[in-house]
N, C-alpha and C positions, 0 to 999 in steps of 0.2 A: 548312732541315731538312725531310726527306722526310715527307710525310703517311702515317700509318698507316691501317689499315682503319677504325679507329674515330674518326679525328680530326674527322669530320664532326659528331660529337656535341658537339665543343667549339668549334664556330663560334658566334660571338655572334649574337644576334637582338634587334632593337629593335622594340617594339610600342608605338607612341605614345611617351610619355615613359618607359616601362619598358625598361631596357637589360639583357637577359639575357646572362650571360657564356658560356652554353652552352645546349644544347637538352635537358638533364636536368632533369626536374621531379619533385619529391616529390609523388606523388599523395595526395590526401586519404584517410586511414585512421583512422576513429574507434575509440578504444579506451577511453574513459571514465576518464581519469586526472586529472579536475578535480573533486575532491569539492565538492558543492554548487554546481557550475557555475563555480567560480573557477579559472582556469589559474595555477598557482604557479610558483615558480622552477624546479622540476624540468622543467616543460613548456618553459619558455623555454630551458633547457640542452638538452633533447631536439632542439629544432629548430635550435639553434645548431650542434650537432655535425654535422648534415647540411650546413649552410651552410659550415662550416669545411672540410669534405671536398670541396666543389666543386659541390654542387648548384646549378643556376642559378636555379630558381624553386621555392619551397615553397608548396604549396597546403595550408592547414591542415586538420585534422579538421573535420568539420561543426560549426557553431556555432549555437546557437539564436537566432533573431530575437526581438525583444520582442513576442511574441504569445502569449496564454495557451494556444492549442492547438498550439504549435510543437513541444514537447518530448516525448519518450518515455523519457528516461533522465536521472536527476538528476545523474550525474557526467560527462556530456558538457558541455563549456563553454558558457556563456552568451555572447552578444555584446551585453550591455546590463548596466547597473548599474555603479556607481562601482568596486566591487572587482574585478569581472570585467574591465572595460575597462582598469583599471590593469594587471592581470595581461597583458592582450594588449599593451598599450604596452611592457611589459618584453620580450615575445617579439619584437616588431618591432625594438626596439633591439638585441637579441642577434643577430638574423639580419643585420641591416644592418652591425653592427660586424665580422661574419665575412665580408662581401662578398657576401651573397646578397640576393635579392628574395623577398618573401613577400605573399601575398593570403590573406585569410580566406574560407573557404567558408561562405556563409550558407545556413541550413537550415530548412525547415519539413516536418515528416513528414506532415502532413495526416492521412489516415485510419489511418496506421500508428501507432496509439497503444496504449500498454499500458493495460490497464483498471484497474491498481491502481498508483498512483504517490503516494508519500507527500511530506510536507514542502511545499516551495515549488511542486511541480508538481501538488498536489492539484487545483487549479481546472482543469487541463488534462485531467483524466480524468473530469470530471462535468459535468452541467448543459449550458450553452450550447456548450461545446467539442465535445460530441458532434454538434451541429448545424453548427458552424462549420468543422470541419476537412476536410469532403468537398466535392468539386465538384458532386456531383449526388445523385440518390436512390439511386445505387449506389456502393459503395466497396469497398476491400479492406484488411484488416488484414495485417500482415507474416505471410507463410506461409499465407495464405488466399486462396481464389478470391473474386471480387467477391461482395459480400453486400448486402442491402438495409439502408440506414440510414434515419434518421427524415425528415430534410429536407435539401435542398440548401443550400449557402451562399446567403445573402441578399447584396444588393448591399452593405449595410453590412458584412457579414462580409468580403467581398472587399476593400472599401476599407480596412478595419482591417489586413488582411494586407499590402496594398500599402504602407501607411504604415509598417508594422513593418520591411519590407525597406529602404525608403528611409531610415528612421532609422538602421538598422544600416549602410547604405552610407555615410551621413554620418559615422558614428562611425569607420569604417574609414579614411576620408580624413583625418579629424582626428588619428587616432593615428599617421599616417605610413605606412600600409600602401601597397603599390605598385599596388594595384588591388583588385578584389573578385571573388570567385567565387560563382556561384549554383548550387546543387545542384538541377538539373532532371531527375534521372535516377532509375532503379531502383524506380519505383513510389511516390515520395514526392509531394508536393503538386503541383508544376508538371506532373510526369509524369502524375498522376491526371487532369488537365485534357486533356493531350495524347492519352491513350489512349482510344479509343471504348469499351472495356470498362468503364471507370470514370467516363466523362463521358457522361451521358445527358440533359444539359440541352437544353432547347428554346429558350433565350434566346440572346443574342449570344455567350455563351461556350461554346456546344455546337453539334454538328452537323458541318460541314465541318472539314477539317484547319485551314484558316485561322482559323476561329472558335474552334477548340479551342486555338489558340496565343495567344489574345487576352488571357487573364489574365497569362500570362508577359510578354507584350509591354507590357502596362500597368504591371507591376512594373518592368520594365527601363526604361521611359520616365520614370516617376516618380523612379527612382534617378538616371537621367541628368540630369534637370532639377535635382536637388538637388546633385549633385557636380560637374557640368560635363563638358565633352568630354575633358578631359586626365587621365582616370582610367580605365585599361582594365577592361573587363568580360570576365569569363571564364564560360562557361555549360557546365555538364556535362549531357550528354544520353546516353540509351542507348535501345535497343529493349527489352532484357530488363528484367524486374521480379523483386524478391526473391521474389514468389509465383508467377511464371511465367517460367521462363528462356527459353521459346519465344515469348514475346509479341512482337509487332511492331506498331509504330505505323504504319510505312510499309513497303509491300511492293514498291515500285518506286522508281527514282531520281526519277521525276516527283512521286510523293507526298512523298519526302524534301525535294524543292526547295520544296514548298508549306509545309513545316514550317519549314525553315531560313531562307528569305528574309525572312518577317516578323521573325524574331529579329534578323537582321542589321539591318534597317531600325530596329528598337527600340533597338539600341545595343551588341549583342554584338561584341567585338573578337577573342576567341579562343574556339574550341569545344574543350571537353574531351569527347572521344568514347569513351565507356566501353563496352568489349566484355569478355567473359570470356576470350577468347583473340584476341589481336591479329592473328593470321595468318588468321583466318577471313574469307572474302569476304562482303560484305554483301548482294550481289545476284548472281544467276546471270549468267554471260557475261563477267564481268571479275573479276580477283582483288583489286580495290580493297577495303580494309576500310572501316568506317564513317567514320573519320577521313579517308580518302582521298576518299570520295564527298562529304563535307560540304566539304572544301577545294575540290574541283572545282566544286561548286554555288555555294558562297559567295564564294570568292576570299579568304576570311579564313584566318589561321593556325589550325591545328588540332593537337591533341595526341592521339596514340594511347595506349591503355592496356589492359592485359589480359594478365597472366601474363608480363610482360617479365623475362626473366632466370630464370624458374622453369620446371619441367617439368610442373606441374599447376595448375589454376586455384584461386581463392580458396575456392570451395565445398568442394572436396576437402581443402584445407588445413585448414579449420575443422572438418572431420569427423575430423581427427587423421591423415589420410594424410601420410606423409613426402614432402617435396619437396626438390629438389637444384637447384643453379645450373646453368644451361645456357648455351650461347653465345647472344650477342645479335646475331650476324651478320645474321640474317633481318631484324630490325626495323631495324638500321642501314642495310642495303641499301635498304630502302623509304624511309628518311629521305634517303638520298643520291639517290634517284630524284625526290625533291620530292613524294611522296604526301602527306606531312604535315610538320610543322615542329618538333614537340616530342614527347618520349617520356616518358610518365608511369611512374614506378616506385614501386610500393607496398610489397608484402611484402619484396621484396629489400632495400629501403632501411630498413625497419624491423628486419630481423635483422642488417644490417651497415651502420652508419652511414658506413663507409669505402667503400662501393660505388663512388661516382663516382671516387675516388682510384685504386682498384684497377683500374677500366676504363682509366683514362687511362695508368697506368704498366704495363699488361700483366700485372697480378697477379690476373687473374680466377680462377685456380686456388685462391687463398687465400680466397675469399669464403665467408662462413658460410652454410650452408644454412638455409633457413627452417623454423621449427617453430611449430606454432600456439601454443605457450607464449610465443612472443615477443610475442604480442598482449597478453599479461598482464604484461609487463615494460616499464617506461619506460627503454629503453636510452639 
């Protein structure tokens, strides 16, 4: 059978024991549909529908690790507690029965805390958590420029967070997930250590780029120690932050190498490289995007993400601007050239669970356009 323009999307990819049937990934998109932090049957059905339609890998919405400062929204799912983990087991079973692979995205927001959170998250908004959630004496809440906070995290605070991630990784393996993903982007806790604007520490966790990666590396190393070598780790990274779209951790390929290689050594198998627009070059002089550069530097599989299949970025969508489906020829051509290995699709898959099927059958003209209200509905 003659290959079509998009057939490269449907080539399989093996990453350790994880066997992906194609290169399409459902990118993590948090929408807070788990009351009290418990993912219900509707959440399991939501992910199953995407797997049934041919998505190769599902990265779940962000899930809170078992640490009191991790959360800033009570209806985002927990990744701890008997009831929540039973809900995630149901999700895993539904996705696997539909032929898909799935990894949970483990999340700690760090300084991006709401100041008023009720119920089970009250402890995260008061007292020690104000001290625990930031890497240094400067931090940033979502939507704000860096501001002075009371105290940097102590070594005990850091050790507690490392243990929380490792405990969650153990739970993921026990529940039957195909690997685990770490949210290291967009100005949340790992990223607060990476970025010099929010990391002003003078100890072993601050200063040079390599020292600013140390916290993330120690988390990855402890997780790897507990789950073994046969459990793929995916790590989400970005330059931009929710509070600063122009932010940059690395301004040259050489600086990016100093960030990426320690993470590889610590155990990362796949890099999820988040951009607002996948087609934008990361550095002057070459048209490689972030995923392209990270693959070139690390030799590891990478995933590109950022407005795939849509004509405007997420921020514009959330402001209510209408978006429409557009050709994916550009991102597919980059995939064909080997710049990256996976394509992350977020809003397009939220609005149209059949997105993968329609791409494969050539029915792209039938795709549902994304509307910001789609984020409020569990399709």
